[in-house]
mmCIF file as Biopython writes it, N, C-alpha, C and O atoms, coordinates in Angstrom:
data_model
#
loop_
_atom_site.group_PDB
_atom_site.id
_atom_site.type_symbol
_atom_site.label_atom_id
_atom_site.label_alt_id
_atom_site.label_comp_id
_atom_site.label_asym_id
_atom_site.label_entity_id
_atom_site.label_seq_id
_atom_site.pdbx_PDB_ins_code
_atom_site.Cartn_x
_atom_site.Cartn_y
_atom_site.Cartn_z
_atom_site.occupancy
_atom_site.B_iso_or_equiv
_atom_site.auth_seq_id
_atom_site.auth_asym_id
_atom_site.pdbx_PDB_model_num
ATOM 1   N N  . MET A ? 1  ? -80.635 -17.869 -7.732 1.0 0.0 1  A 1 
ATOM 2   C CA . MET A ? 1  ? -80.482 -18.210 -6.329 1.0 0.0 1  A 1 
ATOM 3   C C  . MET A ? 1  ? -79.293 -17.422 -5.768 1.0 0.0 1  A 1 
ATOM 4   O O  . MET A ? 1  ? -78.208 -17.452 -6.349 1.0 0.0 1  A 1 
ATOM 5   N N  . PRO A ? 2  ? -79.480 -16.727 -4.663 1.0 0.0 2  A 1 
ATOM 6   C CA . PRO A ? 2  ? -78.379 -15.957 -4.076 1.0 0.0 2  A 1 
ATOM 7   C C  . PRO A ? 2  ? -77.290 -16.876 -3.529 1.0 0.0 2  A 1 
ATOM 8   O O  . PRO A ? 2  ? -77.560 -18.015 -3.149 1.0 0.0 2  A 1 
ATOM 9   N N  . PRO A ? 3  ? -76.075 -16.378 -3.493 1.0 0.0 3  A 1 
ATOM 10  C CA . PRO A ? 3  ? -74.984 -17.208 -2.960 1.0 0.0 3  A 1 
ATOM 11  C C  . PRO A ? 3  ? -75.150 -17.428 -1.463 1.0 0.0 3  A 1 
ATOM 12  O O  . PRO A ? 3  ? -75.657 -16.566 -0.746 1.0 0.0 3  A 1 
ATOM 13  N N  . ALA A ? 4  ? -74.716 -18.589 -1.009 1.0 0.0 4  A 1 
ATOM 14  C CA . ALA A ? 4  ? -74.744 -18.884 0.422  1.0 0.0 4  A 1 
ATOM 15  C C  . ALA A ? 4  ? -73.634 -18.105 1.112  1.0 0.0 4  A 1 
ATOM 16  O O  . ALA A ? 4  ? -72.608 -17.799 0.505  1.0 0.0 4  A 1 
ATOM 17  N N  . LYS A ? 5  ? -73.848 -17.783 2.398  1.0 0.0 5  A 1 
ATOM 18  C CA . LYS A ? 5  ? -72.843 -17.032 3.149  1.0 0.0 5  A 1 
ATOM 19  C C  . LYS A ? 5  ? -71.494 -17.735 3.114  1.0 0.0 5  A 1 
ATOM 20  O O  . LYS A ? 5  ? -70.455 -17.080 3.032  1.0 0.0 5  A 1 
ATOM 21  N N  . LYS A ? 6  ? -71.501 -19.062 3.174  1.0 0.0 6  A 1 
ATOM 22  C CA . LYS A ? 6  ? -70.234 -19.798 3.167  1.0 0.0 6  A 1 
ATOM 23  C C  . LYS A ? 6  ? -69.503 -19.610 1.835  1.0 0.0 6  A 1 
ATOM 24  O O  . LYS A ? 6  ? -68.273 -19.591 1.803  1.0 0.0 6  A 1 
ATOM 25  N N  . ASP A ? 7  ? -70.253 -19.470 0.734  1.0 0.0 7  A 1 
ATOM 26  C CA . ASP A ? 7  ? -69.635 -19.254 -0.570 1.0 0.0 7  A 1 
ATOM 27  C C  . ASP A ? 7  ? -69.033 -17.857 -0.678 1.0 0.0 7  A 1 
ATOM 28  O O  . ASP A ? 7  ? -67.962 -17.679 -1.259 1.0 0.0 7  A 1 
ATOM 29  N N  . ILE A ? 8  ? -69.719 -16.875 -0.122 1.0 0.0 8  A 1 
ATOM 30  C CA . ILE A ? 8  ? -69.192 -15.511 -0.126 1.0 0.0 8  A 1 
ATOM 31  C C  . ILE A ? 8  ? -67.908 -15.459 0.696  1.0 0.0 8  A 1 
ATOM 32  O O  . ILE A ? 8  ? -66.903 -14.892 0.266  1.0 0.0 8  A 1 
ATOM 33  N N  . LYS A ? 9  ? -67.955 -16.059 1.888  1.0 0.0 9  A 1 
ATOM 34  C CA . LYS A ? 9  ? -66.782 -16.064 2.761  1.0 0.0 9  A 1 
ATOM 35  C C  . LYS A ? 9  ? -65.619 -16.786 2.085  1.0 0.0 9  A 1 
ATOM 36  O O  . LYS A ? 9  ? -64.474 -16.341 2.174  1.0 0.0 9  A 1 
ATOM 37  N N  . TRP A ? 10 ? -65.908 -17.895 1.411  1.0 0.0 10 A 1 
ATOM 38  C CA . TRP A ? 10 ? -64.862 -18.629 0.701  1.0 0.0 10 A 1 
ATOM 39  C C  . TRP A ? 10 ? -64.216 -17.754 -0.367 1.0 0.0 10 A 1 
ATOM 40  O O  . TRP A ? 10 ? -62.992 -17.731 -0.490 1.0 0.0 10 A 1 
ATOM 41  N N  . ALA A ? 11 ? -65.031 -17.029 -1.145 1.0 0.0 11 A 1 
ATOM 42  C CA . ALA A ? 11 ? -64.502 -16.188 -2.221 1.0 0.0 11 A 1 
ATOM 43  C C  . ALA A ? 11 ? -63.625 -15.063 -1.669 1.0 0.0 11 A 1 
ATOM 44  O O  . ALA A ? 11 ? -62.572 -14.764 -2.233 1.0 0.0 11 A 1 
ATOM 45  N N  . ILE A ? 12 ? -64.051 -14.446 -0.583 1.0 0.0 12 A 1 
ATOM 46  C CA . ILE A ? 12 ? -63.243 -13.387 0.031  1.0 0.0 12 A 1 
ATOM 47  C C  . ILE A ? 12 ? -61.935 -13.949 0.560  1.0 0.0 12 A 1 
ATOM 48  O O  . ILE A ? 12 ? -60.874 -13.373 0.319  1.0 0.0 12 A 1 
ATOM 49  N N  . ASN A ? 13 ? -61.992 -15.051 1.269  1.0 0.0 13 A 1 
ATOM 50  C CA . ASN A ? 13 ? -60.766 -15.674 1.800  1.0 0.0 13 A 1 
ATOM 51  C C  . ASN A ? 13 ? -59.834 -16.130 0.692  1.0 0.0 13 A 1 
ATOM 52  O O  . ASN A ? 13 ? -58.615 -16.022 0.820  1.0 0.0 13 A 1 
ATOM 53  N N  . ARG A ? 14 ? -60.400 -16.639 -0.396 1.0 0.0 14 A 1 
ATOM 54  C CA . ARG A ? 14 ? -59.585 -17.074 -1.544 1.0 0.0 14 A 1 
ATOM 55  C C  . ARG A ? 14 ? -58.847 -15.892 -2.163 1.0 0.0 14 A 1 
ATOM 56  O O  . ARG A ? 14 ? -57.663 -15.994 -2.482 1.0 0.0 14 A 1 
ATOM 57  N N  . ALA A ? 15 ? -59.547 -14.767 -2.333 1.0 0.0 15 A 1 
ATOM 58  C CA . ALA A ? 15 ? -58.912 -13.580 -2.899 1.0 0.0 15 A 1 
ATOM 59  C C  . ALA A ? 15 ? -57.795 -13.074 -1.994 1.0 0.0 15 A 1 
ATOM 60  O O  . ALA A ? 15 ? -56.727 -12.695 -2.475 1.0 0.0 15 A 1 
ATOM 61  N N  . ILE A ? 16 ? -58.035 -13.068 -0.694 1.0 0.0 16 A 1 
ATOM 62  C CA . ILE A ? 16 ? -57.001 -12.620 0.248  1.0 0.0 16 A 1 
ATOM 63  C C  . ILE A ? 16 ? -55.805 -13.559 0.208  1.0 0.0 16 A 1 
ATOM 64  O O  . ILE A ? 16 ? -54.660 -13.108 0.225  1.0 0.0 16 A 1 
ATOM 65  N N  . LYS A ? 17 ? -56.061 -14.860 0.156  1.0 0.0 17 A 1 
ATOM 66  C CA . LYS A ? 17 ? -54.966 -15.836 0.085  1.0 0.0 17 A 1 
ATOM 67  C C  . LYS A ? 17 ? -54.175 -15.662 -1.213 1.0 0.0 17 A 1 
ATOM 68  O O  . LYS A ? 17 ? -52.945 -15.711 -1.205 1.0 0.0 17 A 1 
ATOM 69  N N  . GLU A ? 18 ? -54.871 -15.463 -2.310 1.0 0.0 18 A 1 
ATOM 70  C CA . GLU A ? 18 ? -54.234 -15.361 -3.626 1.0 0.0 18 A 1 
ATOM 71  C C  . GLU A ? 18 ? -53.453 -14.053 -3.797 1.0 0.0 18 A 1 
ATOM 72  O O  . GLU A ? 18 ? -52.352 -14.057 -4.347 1.0 0.0 18 A 1 
ATOM 73  N N  . PHE A ? 19 ? -54.020 -12.941 -3.330 1.0 0.0 19 A 1 
ATOM 74  C CA . PHE A ? 19 ? -53.440 -11.630 -3.596 1.0 0.0 19 A 1 
ATOM 75  C C  . PHE A ? 19 ? -52.870 -10.924 -2.373 1.0 0.0 19 A 1 
ATOM 76  O O  . PHE A ? 19 ? -52.298 -9.840  -2.489 1.0 0.0 19 A 1 
ATOM 77  N N  . GLY A ? 20 ? -53.024 -11.536 -1.199 1.0 0.0 20 A 1 
ATOM 78  C CA . GLY A ? 20 ? -52.463 -10.946 0.008  1.0 0.0 20 A 1 
ATOM 79  C C  . GLY A ? 20 ? -53.406 -10.006 0.738  1.0 0.0 20 A 1 
ATOM 80  O O  . GLY A ? 20 ? -53.280 -9.815  1.947  1.0 0.0 20 A 1 
ATOM 81  N N  . ARG A ? 21 ? -54.336 -9.426  0.023  1.0 0.0 21 A 1 
ATOM 82  C CA . ARG A ? 21 ? -55.334 -8.544  0.632  1.0 0.0 21 A 1 
ATOM 83  C C  . ARG A ? 21 ? -56.439 -8.290  -0.383 1.0 0.0 21 A 1 
ATOM 84  O O  . ARG A ? 21 ? -56.295 -8.567  -1.574 1.0 0.0 21 A 1 
ATOM 85  N N  . LEU A ? 22 ? -57.539 -7.758  0.118  1.0 0.0 22 A 1 
ATOM 86  C CA . LEU A ? 22 ? -58.660 -7.405  -0.741 1.0 0.0 22 A 1 
ATOM 87  C C  . LEU A ? 22 ? -59.074 -6.001  -0.351 1.0 0.0 22 A 1 
ATOM 88  O O  . LEU A ? 22 ? -59.616 -5.788  0.734  1.0 0.0 22 A 1 
ATOM 89  N N  . ASP A ? 23 ? -58.824 -5.050  -1.223 1.0 0.0 23 A 1 
ATOM 90  C CA . ASP A ? 23 ? -59.079 -3.641  -0.916 1.0 0.0 23 A 1 
ATOM 91  C C  . ASP A ? 23 ? -60.485 -3.196  -1.271 1.0 0.0 23 A 1 
ATOM 92  O O  . ASP A ? 23 ? -61.037 -2.301  -0.630 1.0 0.0 23 A 1 
ATOM 93  N N  . VAL A ? 24 ? -61.065 -3.813  -2.286 1.0 0.0 24 A 1 
ATOM 94  C CA . VAL A ? 24 ? -62.344 -3.347  -2.796 1.0 0.0 24 A 1 
ATOM 95  C C  . VAL A ? 24 ? -63.222 -4.549  -3.115 1.0 0.0 24 A 1 
ATOM 96  O O  . VAL A ? 24 ? -62.742 -5.573  -3.602 1.0 0.0 24 A 1 
ATOM 97  N N  . ILE A ? 25 ? -64.506 -4.411  -2.837 1.0 0.0 25 A 1 
ATOM 98  C CA . ILE A ? 25 ? -65.478 -5.392  -3.304 1.0 0.0 25 A 1 
ATOM 99  C C  . ILE A ? 25 ? -66.573 -4.596  -4.000 1.0 0.0 25 A 1 
ATOM 100 O O  . ILE A ? 25 ? -67.076 -3.615  -3.453 1.0 0.0 25 A 1 
ATOM 101 N N  . TYR A ? 26 ? -66.933 -5.006  -5.177 1.0 0.0 26 A 1 
ATOM 102 C CA . TYR A ? 26 ? -67.917 -4.271  -5.974 1.0 0.0 26 A 1 
ATOM 103 C C  . TYR A ? 26 ? -69.213 -5.063  -6.018 1.0 0.0 26 A 1 
ATOM 104 O O  . TYR A ? 26 ? -69.234 -6.210  -6.464 1.0 0.0 26 A 1 
ATOM 105 N N  . ASN A ? 27 ? -70.259 -4.466  -5.566 1.0 0.0 27 A 1 
ATOM 106 C CA . ASN A ? 27 ? -71.583 -5.074  -5.623 1.0 0.0 27 A 1 
ATOM 107 C C  . ASN A ? 27 ? -72.446 -4.245  -6.548 1.0 0.0 27 A 1 
ATOM 108 O O  . ASN A ? 27 ? -72.703 -3.071  -6.279 1.0 0.0 27 A 1 
ATOM 109 N N  . ASN A ? 28 ? -72.887 -4.835  -7.620 1.0 0.0 28 A 1 
ATOM 110 C CA . ASN A ? 28 ? -73.749 -4.150  -8.559 1.0 0.0 28 A 1 
ATOM 111 C C  . ASN A ? 28 ? -75.173 -4.162  -8.002 1.0 0.0 28 A 1 
ATOM 112 O O  . ASN A ? 28 ? -75.811 -5.213  -7.953 1.0 0.0 28 A 1 
ATOM 113 N N  . ALA A ? 29 ? -75.662 -3.016  -7.591 1.0 0.0 29 A 1 
ATOM 114 C CA . ALA A ? 29 ? -76.950 -2.938  -6.902 1.0 0.0 29 A 1 
ATOM 115 C C  . ALA A ? 29 ? -78.051 -2.439  -7.829 1.0 0.0 29 A 1 
ATOM 116 O O  . ALA A ? 29 ? -77.779 -1.921  -8.912 1.0 0.0 29 A 1 
ATOM 117 N N  . GLY A ? 30 ? -79.278 -2.600  -7.397 1.0 0.0 30 A 1 
ATOM 118 C CA . GLY A ? 30 ? -80.449 -2.159  -8.160 1.0 0.0 30 A 1 
ATOM 119 C C  . GLY A ? 30 ? -81.130 -0.998  -7.477 1.0 0.0 30 A 1 
ATOM 120 O O  . GLY A ? 30 ? -80.462 -0.084  -6.993 1.0 0.0 30 A 1 
ATOM 121 N N  . LEU A ? 31 ? -82.433 -1.019  -7.430 1.0 0.0 31 A 1 
ATOM 122 C CA . LEU A ? 31 ? -83.228 0.089   -6.901 1.0 0.0 31 A 1 
ATOM 123 C C  . LEU A ? 31 ? -83.901 -0.290  -5.591 1.0 0.0 31 A 1 
ATOM 124 O O  . LEU A ? 31 ? -84.215 -1.457  -5.355 1.0 0.0 31 A 1 
ATOM 125 N N  . GLY A ? 32 ? -84.116 0.700   -4.749 1.0 0.0 32 A 1 
ATOM 126 C CA . GLY A ? 32 ? -84.880 0.489   -3.533 1.0 0.0 32 A 1 
ATOM 127 C C  . GLY A ? 32 ? -84.029 0.098   -2.345 1.0 0.0 32 A 1 
ATOM 128 O O  . GLY A ? 32 ? -82.801 0.164   -2.397 1.0 0.0 32 A 1 
ATOM 129 N N  . GLY A ? 33 ? -84.679 -0.303  -1.292 1.0 0.0 33 A 1 
ATOM 130 C CA . GLY A ? 33 ? -83.974 -0.717  -0.089 1.0 0.0 33 A 1 
ATOM 131 C C  . GLY A ? 33 ? -83.847 0.413   0.911  1.0 0.0 33 A 1 
ATOM 132 O O  . GLY A ? 33 ? -84.297 1.532   0.664  1.0 0.0 33 A 1 
ATOM 133 N N  . THR A ? 34 ? -83.245 0.117   2.016  1.0 0.0 34 A 1 
ATOM 134 C CA . THR A ? 34 ? -83.062 1.093   3.076  1.0 0.0 34 A 1 
ATOM 135 C C  . THR A ? 34 ? -81.761 1.855   2.887  1.0 0.0 34 A 1 
ATOM 136 O O  . THR A ? 34 ? -80.863 1.403   2.176  1.0 0.0 34 A 1 
ATOM 137 N N  . VAL A ? 35 ? -81.664 3.004   3.524  1.0 0.0 35 A 1 
ATOM 138 C CA . VAL A ? 35 ? -80.482 3.848   3.418  1.0 0.0 35 A 1 
ATOM 139 C C  . VAL A ? 35 ? -79.740 3.813   4.739  1.0 0.0 35 A 1 
ATOM 140 O O  . VAL A ? 35 ? -80.358 3.837   5.803  1.0 0.0 35 A 1 
ATOM 141 N N  . GLY A ? 36 ? -78.415 3.757   4.678  1.0 0.0 36 A 1 
ATOM 142 C CA . GLY A ? 36 ? -77.605 3.778   5.885  1.0 0.0 36 A 1 
ATOM 143 C C  . GLY A ? 36 ? -76.354 2.940   5.711  1.0 0.0 36 A 1 
ATOM 144 O O  . GLY A ? 36 ? -76.179 2.284   4.684  1.0 0.0 36 A 1 
ATOM 145 N N  . PRO A ? 37 ? -75.486 2.959   6.707  1.0 0.0 37 A 1 
ATOM 146 C CA . PRO A ? 37 ? -74.223 2.219   6.627  1.0 0.0 37 A 1 
ATOM 147 C C  . PRO A ? 37 ? -74.459 0.711   6.500  1.0 0.0 37 A 1 
ATOM 148 O O  . PRO A ? 37 ? -75.318 0.148   7.180  1.0 0.0 37 A 1 
ATOM 149 N N  . LEU A ? 38 ? -73.693 0.073   5.630  1.0 0.0 38 A 1 
ATOM 150 C CA . LEU A ? 38 ? -73.839 -1.357  5.388  1.0 0.0 38 A 1 
ATOM 151 C C  . LEU A ? 38 ? -73.650 -2.184  6.655  1.0 0.0 38 A 1 
ATOM 152 O O  . LEU A ? 38 ? -74.342 -3.182  6.856  1.0 0.0 38 A 1 
ATOM 153 N N  . GLU A ? 39 ? -72.716 -1.773  7.505  1.0 0.0 39 A 1 
ATOM 154 C CA . GLU A ? 39 ? -72.439 -2.567  8.711  1.0 0.0 39 A 1 
ATOM 155 C C  . GLU A ? 39 ? -73.607 -2.554  9.700  1.0 0.0 39 A 1 
ATOM 156 O O  . GLU A ? 39 ? -73.640 -3.359  10.631 1.0 0.0 39 A 1 
ATOM 157 N N  . LYS A ? 40 ? -74.555 -1.651  9.504  1.0 0.0 40 A 1 
ATOM 158 C CA . LYS A ? 40 ? -75.726 -1.572  10.385 1.0 0.0 40 A 1 
ATOM 159 C C  . LYS A ? 40 ? -76.938 -2.333  9.829  1.0 0.0 40 A 1 
ATOM 160 O O  . LYS A ? 40 ? -77.970 -2.425  10.495 1.0 0.0 40 A 1 
ATOM 161 N N  . LYS A ? 41 ? -76.817 -2.872  8.623  1.0 0.0 41 A 1 
ATOM 162 C CA . LYS A ? 41 ? -77.930 -3.569  7.993  1.0 0.0 41 A 1 
ATOM 163 C C  . LYS A ? 41 ? -78.165 -4.920  8.657  1.0 0.0 41 A 1 
ATOM 164 O O  . LYS A ? 41 ? -77.235 -5.569  9.136  1.0 0.0 41 A 1 
ATOM 165 N N  . VAL A ? 42 ? -79.416 -5.322  8.673  1.0 0.0 42 A 1 
ATOM 166 C CA . VAL A ? 42 ? -79.798 -6.624  9.213  1.0 0.0 42 A 1 
ATOM 167 C C  . VAL A ? 42 ? -80.592 -7.377  8.153  1.0 0.0 42 A 1 
ATOM 168 O O  . VAL A ? 42 ? -81.076 -6.789  7.185  1.0 0.0 42 A 1 
ATOM 169 N N  . GLU A ? 43 ? -80.718 -8.681  8.349  1.0 0.0 43 A 1 
ATOM 170 C CA . GLU A ? 43 ? -81.453 -9.499  7.405  1.0 0.0 43 A 1 
ATOM 171 C C  . GLU A ? 43 ? -82.866 -8.960  7.231  1.0 0.0 43 A 1 
ATOM 172 O O  . GLU A ? 43 ? -83.555 -8.664  8.207  1.0 0.0 43 A 1 
ATOM 173 N N  . GLY A ? 44 ? -83.286 -8.840  5.984  1.0 0.0 44 A 1 
ATOM 174 C CA . GLY A ? 44 ? -84.624 -8.356  5.686  1.0 0.0 44 A 1 
ATOM 175 C C  . GLY A ? 44 ? -84.697 -6.884  5.313  1.0 0.0 44 A 1 
ATOM 176 O O  . GLY A ? 44 ? -85.730 -6.432  4.819  1.0 0.0 44 A 1 
ATOM 177 N N  . ASP A ? 45 ? -83.619 -6.115  5.538  1.0 0.0 45 A 1 
ATOM 178 C CA . ASP A ? 45 ? -83.648 -4.688  5.212  1.0 0.0 45 A 1 
ATOM 179 C C  . ASP A ? 45 ? -83.895 -4.430  3.727  1.0 0.0 45 A 1 
ATOM 180 O O  . ASP A ? 45 ? -84.399 -3.368  3.361  1.0 0.0 45 A 1 
ATOM 181 N N  . PHE A ? 46 ? -83.553 -5.370  2.886  1.0 0.0 46 A 1 
ATOM 182 C CA . PHE A ? 46 ? -83.681 -5.165  1.444  1.0 0.0 46 A 1 
ATOM 183 C C  . PHE A ? 46 ? -84.858 -5.922  0.839  1.0 0.0 46 A 1 
ATOM 184 O O  . PHE A ? 46 ? -84.945 -6.050  -0.382 1.0 0.0 46 A 1 
ATOM 185 N N  . ASP A ? 47 ? -85.756 -6.419  1.666  1.0 0.0 47 A 1 
ATOM 186 C CA . ASP A ? 47 ? -86.868 -7.221  1.159  1.0 0.0 47 A 1 
ATOM 187 C C  . ASP A ? 47 ? -87.756 -6.464  0.172  1.0 0.0 47 A 1 
ATOM 188 O O  . ASP A ? 47 ? -88.349 -7.081  -0.714 1.0 0.0 47 A 1 
ATOM 189 N N  . GLU A ? 48 ? -87.857 -5.161  0.305  1.0 0.0 48 A 1 
ATOM 190 C CA . GLU A ? 48 ? -88.719 -4.364  -0.572 1.0 0.0 48 A 1 
ATOM 191 C C  . GLU A ? 48 ? -87.968 -3.816  -1.787 1.0 0.0 48 A 1 
ATOM 192 O O  . GLU A ? 48 ? -88.526 -3.017  -2.539 1.0 0.0 48 A 1 
ATOM 193 N N  . SER A ? 49 ? -86.730 -4.226  -1.993 1.0 0.0 49 A 1 
ATOM 194 C CA . SER A ? 49 ? -85.943 -3.693  -3.108 1.0 0.0 49 A 1 
ATOM 195 C C  . SER A ? 49 ? -85.941 -4.665  -4.280 1.0 0.0 49 A 1 
ATOM 196 O O  . SER A ? 49 ? -86.401 -5.801  -4.170 1.0 0.0 49 A 1 
ATOM 197 N N  . ALA A ? 50 ? -85.420 -4.197  -5.389 1.0 0.0 50 A 1 
ATOM 198 C CA . ALA A ? 50 ? -85.356 -5.000  -6.607 1.0 0.0 50 A 1 
ATOM 199 C C  . ALA A ? 50 ? -84.022 -5.730  -6.724 1.0 0.0 50 A 1 
ATOM 200 O O  . ALA A ? 50 ? -83.611 -6.093  -7.826 1.0 0.0 50 A 1 
ATOM 201 N N  . ILE A ? 51 ? -83.344 -5.947  -5.604 1.0 0.0 51 A 1 
ATOM 202 C CA . ILE A ? 51 ? -82.045 -6.620  -5.606 1.0 0.0 51 A 1 
ATOM 203 C C  . ILE A ? 51 ? -82.013 -7.639  -4.476 1.0 0.0 51 A 1 
ATOM 204 O O  . ILE A ? 51 ? -82.878 -7.642  -3.599 1.0 0.0 51 A 1 
ATOM 205 N N  . ASP A ? 52 ? -81.017 -8.493  -4.508 1.0 0.0 52 A 1 
ATOM 206 C CA . ASP A ? 52 ? -80.795 -9.397  -3.384 1.0 0.0 52 A 1 
ATOM 207 C C  . ASP A ? 52 ? -79.866 -8.671  -2.418 1.0 0.0 52 A 1 
ATOM 208 O O  . ASP A ? 52 ? -78.663 -8.928  -2.380 1.0 0.0 52 A 1 
ATOM 209 N N  . GLY A ? 53 ? -80.436 -7.774  -1.653 1.0 0.0 53 A 1 
ATOM 210 C CA . GLY A ? 53 ? -79.655 -6.938  -0.745 1.0 0.0 53 A 1 
ATOM 211 C C  . GLY A ? 53 ? -79.003 -7.705  0.376  1.0 0.0 53 A 1 
ATOM 212 O O  . GLY A ? 53 ? -77.960 -7.292  0.884  1.0 0.0 53 A 1 
ATOM 213 N N  . ASP A ? 54 ? -79.599 -8.822  0.778  1.0 0.0 54 A 1 
ATOM 214 C CA . ASP A ? 54 ? -78.973 -9.598  1.849  1.0 0.0 54 A 1 
ATOM 215 C C  . ASP A ? 54 ? -77.590 -10.089 1.427  1.0 0.0 54 A 1 
ATOM 216 O O  . ASP A ? 54 ? -76.664 -10.103 2.238  1.0 0.0 54 A 1 
ATOM 217 N N  . SER A ? 55 ? -77.443 -10.493 0.158  1.0 0.0 55 A 1 
ATOM 218 C CA . SER A ? 55 ? -76.130 -10.918 -0.325 1.0 0.0 55 A 1 
ATOM 219 C C  . SER A ? 55 ? -75.151 -9.752  -0.370 1.0 0.0 55 A 1 
ATOM 220 O O  . SER A ? 55 ? -73.966 -9.916  -0.078 1.0 0.0 55 A 1 
ATOM 221 N N  . LEU A ? 56 ? -75.651 -8.566  -0.739 1.0 0.0 56 A 1 
ATOM 222 C CA . LEU A ? 56 ? -74.792 -7.382  -0.733 1.0 0.0 56 A 1 
ATOM 223 C C  . LEU A ? 56 ? -74.315 -7.086  0.683  1.0 0.0 56 A 1 
ATOM 224 O O  . LEU A ? 56 ? -73.134 -6.822  0.908  1.0 0.0 56 A 1 
ATOM 225 N N  . ARG A ? 57 ? -75.248 -7.134  1.639  1.0 0.0 57 A 1 
ATOM 226 C CA . ARG A ? 57 ? -74.899 -6.878  3.032  1.0 0.0 57 A 1 
ATOM 227 C C  . ARG A ? 57 ? -73.906 -7.923  3.539  1.0 0.0 57 A 1 
ATOM 228 O O  . ARG A ? 57 ? -72.899 -7.580  4.158  1.0 0.0 57 A 1 
ATOM 229 N N  . ASP A ? 58 ? -74.191 -9.194  3.276  1.0 0.0 58 A 1 
ATOM 230 C CA . ASP A ? 58 ? -73.329 -10.264 3.774  1.0 0.0 58 A 1 
ATOM 231 C C  . ASP A ? 58 ? -71.909 -10.141 3.232  1.0 0.0 58 A 1 
ATOM 232 O O  . ASP A ? 58 ? -70.949 -10.241 3.997  1.0 0.0 58 A 1 
ATOM 233 N N  . SER A ? 59 ? -71.760 -9.923  1.922  1.0 0.0 59 A 1 
ATOM 234 C CA . SER A ? 59 ? -70.421 -9.848  1.343  1.0 0.0 59 A 1 
ATOM 235 C C  . SER A ? 59 ? -69.684 -8.603  1.818  1.0 0.0 59 A 1 
ATOM 236 O O  . SER A ? 59 ? -68.487 -8.667  2.098  1.0 0.0 59 A 1 
ATOM 237 N N  . GLY A ? 60 ? -70.370 -7.483  1.913  1.0 0.0 60 A 1 
ATOM 238 C CA . GLY A ? 60 ? -69.726 -6.268  2.409  1.0 0.0 60 A 1 
ATOM 239 C C  . GLY A ? 60 ? -69.287 -6.387  3.856  1.0 0.0 60 A 1 
ATOM 240 O O  . GLY A ? 60 ? -68.184 -5.977  4.215  1.0 0.0 60 A 1 
ATOM 241 N N  . GLN A ? 61 ? -70.150 -6.946  4.680  1.0 0.0 61 A 1 
ATOM 242 C CA . GLN A ? 61 ? -69.786 -7.119  6.092  1.0 0.0 61 A 1 
ATOM 243 C C  . GLN A ? 61 ? -68.641 -8.100  6.248  1.0 0.0 61 A 1 
ATOM 244 O O  . GLN A ? 61 ? -67.748 -7.878  7.066  1.0 0.0 61 A 1 
ATOM 245 N N  . MET A ? 62 ? -68.647 -9.187  5.475  1.0 0.0 62 A 1 
ATOM 246 C CA . MET A ? 62 ? -67.562 -10.160 5.574  1.0 0.0 62 A 1 
ATOM 247 C C  . MET A ? 62 ? -66.230 -9.542  5.184  1.0 0.0 62 A 1 
ATOM 248 O O  . MET A ? 62 ? -65.202 -9.845  5.790  1.0 0.0 62 A 1 
ATOM 249 N N  . LEU A ? 63 ? -66.241 -8.676  4.174  1.0 0.0 63 A 1 
ATOM 250 C CA . LEU A ? 63 ? -64.996 -8.002  3.789  1.0 0.0 63 A 1 
ATOM 251 C C  . LEU A ? 63 ? -64.535 -7.077  4.887  1.0 0.0 63 A 1 
ATOM 252 O O  . LEU A ? 63 ? -63.360 -7.092  5.252  1.0 0.0 63 A 1 
ATOM 253 N N  . VAL A ? 64 ? -65.439 -6.264  5.429  1.0 0.0 64 A 1 
ATOM 254 C CA . VAL A ? 64 ? -65.086 -5.330  6.499  1.0 0.0 64 A 1 
ATOM 255 C C  . VAL A ? 64 ? -64.522 -6.086  7.702  1.0 0.0 64 A 1 
ATOM 256 O O  . VAL A ? 64 ? -63.480 -5.718  8.245  1.0 0.0 64 A 1 
ATOM 257 N N  . PHE A ? 65 ? -65.215 -7.136  8.109  1.0 0.0 65 A 1 
ATOM 258 C CA . PHE A ? 65 ? -64.789 -7.868  9.313  1.0 0.0 65 A 1 
ATOM 259 C C  . PHE A ? 65 ? -63.534 -8.706  9.053  1.0 0.0 65 A 1 
ATOM 260 O O  . PHE A ? 65 ? -62.819 -9.026  10.002 1.0 0.0 65 A 1 
ATOM 261 N N  . SER A ? 66 ? -63.243 -9.070  7.803  1.0 0.0 66 A 1 
ATOM 262 C CA . SER A ? 66 ? -62.026 -9.823  7.510  1.0 0.0 66 A 1 
ATOM 263 C C  . SER A ? 66 ? -60.791 -8.929  7.622  1.0 0.0 66 A 1 
ATOM 264 O O  . SER A ? 66 ? -59.671 -9.427  7.740  1.0 0.0 66 A 1 
ATOM 265 N N  . ARG A ? 67 ? -60.992 -7.614  7.584  1.0 0.0 67 A 1 
ATOM 266 C CA . ARG A ? 67 ? -59.875 -6.670  7.652  1.0 0.0 67 A 1 
ATOM 267 C C  . ARG A ? 67 ? -59.603 -6.203  9.071  1.0 0.0 67 A 1 
ATOM 268 O O  . ARG A ? 67 ? -58.632 -5.480  9.295  1.0 0.0 67 A 1 
ATOM 269 N N  . SER A ? 68 ? -60.426 -6.590  10.035 1.0 0.0 68 A 1 
ATOM 270 C CA . SER A ? 68 ? -60.236 -6.107  11.409 1.0 0.0 68 A 1 
ATOM 271 C C  . SER A ? 68 ? -59.501 -7.124  12.254 1.0 0.0 68 A 1 
ATOM 272 O O  . SER A ? 68 ? -59.256 -6.883  13.436 1.0 0.0 68 A 1 
#
């Protein structure tokens, strides 16, 4: 089961609180999916891939937006 958005946001906020900042987030990806910048991805872009791309998109976007 993929993590809920609230769980991803909690983990990012916890890391920032614990370490002062979060410079890198590593998402181990699989095969397939659409090509392009992560911040431009929308729900469903990874439906044809062999990964849970929505979780990758959500966690990456949350990290990017937490730094702005």
